[in-house]
N, C-alpha and C positions, 0 to 999 in steps of 0.2 A: 564440171567433168575432172573427177578425180587423176592423177597423173599415173599412178598405178593400181591396178586389180588386186593386188596385195604386197603386204608389208609384211616380212617376218622378223619377229624379234629374236635375235639372237641366233646365229650361224653355225651351230656344232653341228653335230651329227645329225640331229632329226631335224635343224632346221635348213639344211645344206639339201638334203633327200628332198624335202616337201619344195624348197625352191627352185633347185634345178628342173624338178620335174616339171611345175608350172612353169616354167620359161619353156620347155620342150612341148607344153600343149597350147603355148600361143600366148601365154599371160604375160603382163606388163608386172612385172615384180620389184620388187626393192629388197634388201637387206642390214639390218643394222646388228653393229657387234664392235665389241669395244676391242676383238683382237684380231689383228692385222692378216694372222696366217689362216683364220677363218673365210676370213673377208675375199682373200686373193683367191680361195678356190670353188667362190661363187660365180658365177658367170654374168650376172645381173649387174644392175648398179648397188653399190654397197656404198653404207654411209659408218665412219667408224666414230662411235658418239656413246658414251656411257650411259646409262639407264637411268645415271641421276640427272644429265643435261634434260634442261628444258626444251633443248631446240628438238627434242624427239617429239612431242606433240606436234610441232609444225609439220614433221615429216609423215606421220601418221593419218593427218588431217585431209593429206594427199591420196590416202588411198583407200580403197573402196571396202577391204576386208583387212584385218590385222590378226596373225596368227602367231602368238606367243610362245615360244621355244624357249627361254630364257632357262639358265639353271636353277632348282626348285629354291635354292636361297635368295634369291633376286626376285621370283616370279611375279608376287605381289606387287614390287616395285612398275614392273611393266603392264601391270592388270590396270594399275592406277593411271599410269599415263594414258591407256587404251580409254579407260573412261573418261579422263580428261577432255581427250580427243573427238569426243562422241562418234566412236566408231564402233560397230558390228566386228565381234572376234570369236577366235576359235583358241583356246587353252591347252597346254600339256606339258604346263610347267610342272604340275603335282606338286603344289607348295603346300606344307604341312598345316598353315592357316586354312581355317574353315574360309572356303570363298562363298557361299551362300550369304554370309556376313554384308555381302557386298550388294547383293539382289535389289535392296530400296534404292540405293544409288544408282545404280545401273538401269533402271527404271527410269528414274528422275532424269536420265540423260537420254531417255529413250530408245538405247541401243538394248542388243542381244547379246551375251557370251556364254558361248556352249566351252562349259569348263572340263578337264579330265578326259578331254578326248581322243584319247591314244588308243593302244591295245587293251590295256589293264590297267588301271582303268580307263576304260572309253569303253569299246567293244565290246567286253564282256558287260558292262550296264547296259548297252544298247540291246543285246542279248535277254537278260534279265526282263527288260519294259517290253521287249516281242515278244516275249513266254507270257508275261500278265497279262496282256493284250486279248492272247489266245484262250488262256487259261483260266483268267480270273485271278481266282486263290492260289496262292505258291505256297507248297509246305518247304520244300528245301531247293535251296543253291547252291552248288559247289561249283567253286572257278579254279582250275588248274591252269597256269599260263607260265612260261619261262622263255628264256634264251639261253643255247647252250651249244658247245662246239658240236660242229656237223661230225665230227668223228672224235671220241675221247683225245684230249690233248695234256696230258700227264704234265707235271706233278699235280696239277689243282682241276683239270677237267674245267677251265673258266674262260668265259669272255666278257667283255667290260663294255657296255654299250652307252651307257650316261657318264655323265660327270662321276668321278669314283666317290666323291665326298656324298652324292645322293642316293648312291646304291648302298655304301655302308649306313647311311641313317636309315636305309628301308630295313637294314636287319636290325634296326638298334631301336625303332619305333614299336611303342605296344599296339599290339594289334586289336582291332575292334573287328567282333564277330556277332553273330544273332543268334540266341537260343532261345525258342520259347519268345519271341515277338521282343527281347530284351535284349539290349547291348551289352555285352561284354567284354572285358579286355584280357587276354592272353600273352604272353610272351612268344616274342619273333622266333622263328628258328625251331620251333616246336610242332607237337601236333603229327610228327614224320610219319608217311605212309609212301606206299608203291602205287605208281600208277604206270601204265604201260601205253605207249605210243608206236604204233608200227612195230609191234611186236618186241620192243625193247623194254626194261623195267630203269624206271629212274626213282627219287624219292620227290616229295613233295610236302613244304610245310610252311604253318601260317607266317602270311605277310600282311600287312595294311592296306589292302587294296580294294576293299568296298567302298571306300569313300563317301560318297553322298549316298550309297544305296542304304546308310545305316540313318539316316533322316527321316524316312516313309514308311519304313518296314515292310519294304518289297516282299518280302516271306516271311513266314516262320522261322527259318532256320538258315543262316546263312555263314558263307565262310569264302575267304580267298587262298590261295596256295600258290606259292613259287615252286616251279619245277626246275630240278636239277640233277647230274649225275650222282649216285648215289655215295653215298659220304659227305657232302658238302654243307650240309649243316652244323655236324661235329666238326670241321675242320673250321668252319667260322667262329664256331663259340670257341672252340678251342686256343686260339690264334689271338695274340695281343694287339689290342688295336692301334698301334704306330704300324706295328711288322704289315697286318693286314691293310691298312691304307696304301703302303707303300707298293704292297704286290698289284691292288688296284690299280693304282696309276701305272705301274708298269706296262698292264695288261691294257689298259687303255688306248697304249700306243700301238700294240699289234694289231694284224691285221688278220685277223682269225675267223674260217668260213662257218660262218653258223646255222642254226635252224629256231624257229619256234613254234612252240609246241603250246595249244592252246584249246580249252575244251571245258564247256560250261554245261554241267548238269541241272537239270532243274525237273521238279516232280511237283505236281499240283492237280486236282482233281480226277485220281486216279489215270491221269496220263505222265509221261516223261518225255520231255525235249534233249537232245544232245546236239549242241552247236560245237562244232569244230573245225581248224585248220591247223595246218602245218606248213611253212614256207620257208624256202631257203636263202642261203648270200646269194647274192647276183653277178654271178662272175662280170660280166659283160659291162653295167654300169657302176660295180665293187659297192654295192649296197649290203649293209646287214639285214637277215630277214627283219631284226629289232627296229632297225630303222624304217625298214618297208613298211611293214606291219602297224606301227606307231606314225609314222610321218602319212602314209597313204591313208589312214582311216581319218586321222586330221585333216587332211588335203581335200579329202572327200565331204565332210563336213562343211569346210570352207568354201567349195563349190557351189553346194546348194543353198549355203547363206549368201552367196556373191549373186544366185539366181533369184533372190527374195522368195523362197522356197520355205525360209525358217522367221517366222512372223512374231513369235515369243519374244518379248523384252524380259530384263533381267537376267540374273544367273540361271541360266537352262544347265540341267544336268543331262549325260549323254542316255540314262536313262527313262528320260522323257522324250528323247530323240526316239528313240528305239520302240517305244510306246504307241509313236505314229506308223502304222505299217509301212505309207508311202514312203516316209523318211527311213525309215529301214532299209526298204528296198533300194532305193537311192546310193545309200553307205553300201551295201552289200555289192550294189551293181558297179559301183566307183572300184570298189578293192578287185573287184575279177578282172577290169581291164587292166591292172597289172598282173595278173595271174596268181593274184591271192583270190583263194576261193574256202569262204564259208559254207561247209555243208551243214545242215539241219536233217535231225533224224528224230521221228515221231514213234513212240514206244506204248504201245496200250497199257 
């Protein structure tokens, strides 16, 4: 019998939201982090240990399910510790490495690890899988997602939800899109277009969020774009990297009320399906909309895994979760518990 239902690797913004809510739901939870400040804000049992410390494996073995919420630059180290401990897991580290490379070794250890299980990648990929199960052959997939201040916050109209270095790398990575079934690389911050949410106009530009969707050609054409207030992409392009990183680090310390804008537009077989949600900062719990939508998606998947409903072994992509109608509904219902409502509209 395991000591903990869940173990959270990384007790930053996402890990704290997930761990605290799991405690509130009555689960036994521990958290591992090297930062005392992060651990001090966690109500459950914390372990101050580096991801390089072999003692982590013993702690993971005492848990039923692991949630890997480490920064992306060390996320693979956490993934390997999870495999070593032979534990089922949910991963939201969004590492640059190709996690499907570890599919065989995870299967050898008889475990399942759901990767990229946040909001986007994550829920966005699940929507693609869900549409695929309904429509079959997909023509176009357009993903728009972004966390922005609820109200304009000059001069930068910026909120920073993740590790600043991770956010900066999102603006620097070459972007994979799919055109006519072929994967192409385009520069980040380009392909700017206007998008409208709740009557307000924003801009959206290419970022590398398709991730595992490029592996099996889920649609003929696919892209993901990040949503921001207008002018954001040009500001990023024209700001020197060192200056930009300092600004991101400063904003990471700020408590700015945000909102999460999410839309997945899918076309196939003469039908169109639009998945959409808008979420807001939770004043009572002091949780950002980005932390809520990312964290509670991962939490919902982790609960399903704890209950033995995910039986697949190896590296499991979120689109595979979405393709299973029952699992998709469980994730959708799991989000609904926390006031995050995904609407699905089908247009002929």
